C-alpha positions as CSV (number, residue, x, y, z in Angstrom):
1,M,-27.6,13.6,-10.5
2,T,-30.0,14.8,-13.2
3,R,-33.6,15.9,-12.8
4,P,-36.1,13.0,-12.9
5,G,-37.1,12.3,-16.5
6,T,-34.0,13.8,-18.0
7,E,-31.7,10.7,-17.9
8,P,-30.5,9.1,-21.1
9,V,-32.5,5.9,-21.9
10,S,-31.0,2.6,-22.9
11,R,-32.6,-0.7,-23.7
12,Y,-32.5,-1.3,-19.9
13,G,-34.5,1.8,-19.0
14,P,-33.4,5.2,-17.6
15,V,-29.6,5.6,-17.1
16,P,-28.8,7.9,-14.1
17,S,-25.0,7.0,-14.2
18,L,-22.5,6.5,-17.1
19,A,-18.8,6.1,-17.0
20,Y,-16.2,5.3,-19.7
21,A,-13.4,2.9,-19.1
22,P,-9.8,4.3,-19.6
23,D,-9.6,2.4,-22.9
24,G,-12.6,4.3,-24.2
25,A,-14.2,1.1,-25.6
26,T,-16.2,0.1,-22.5
27,L,-19.1,1.9,-21.0
28,A,-20.4,1.2,-17.4
29,I,-24.1,1.9,-17.1
30,G,-25.6,2.4,-13.6
31,A,-29.3,1.7,-13.3
32,R,-31.7,2.9,-10.6
33,D,-32.1,-0.7,-9.3
34,G,-28.4,-0.7,-8.3
35,V,-27.2,-2.9,-11.1
36,V,-24.1,-1.8,-13.1
37,R,-23.8,-3.2,-16.6
38,R,-20.7,-3.1,-18.8
39,N,-21.2,-2.7,-22.5
40,A,-18.9,-2.1,-25.5
41,V,-19.4,1.5,-26.7
42,D,-20.1,0.2,-30.2
43,D,-23.0,-1.9,-28.8
44,W,-24.7,0.9,-26.8
């Protein structure tokens, strides 16, 4: 957990959680609202 206001920011807002898939091409983004989105690393 990071300090409030220090999370990276995406087009969806603050990003408190990030994880790469084993293939290194997919990024899982966890938002504060509980939604997890998957994006291609090239798109993020």
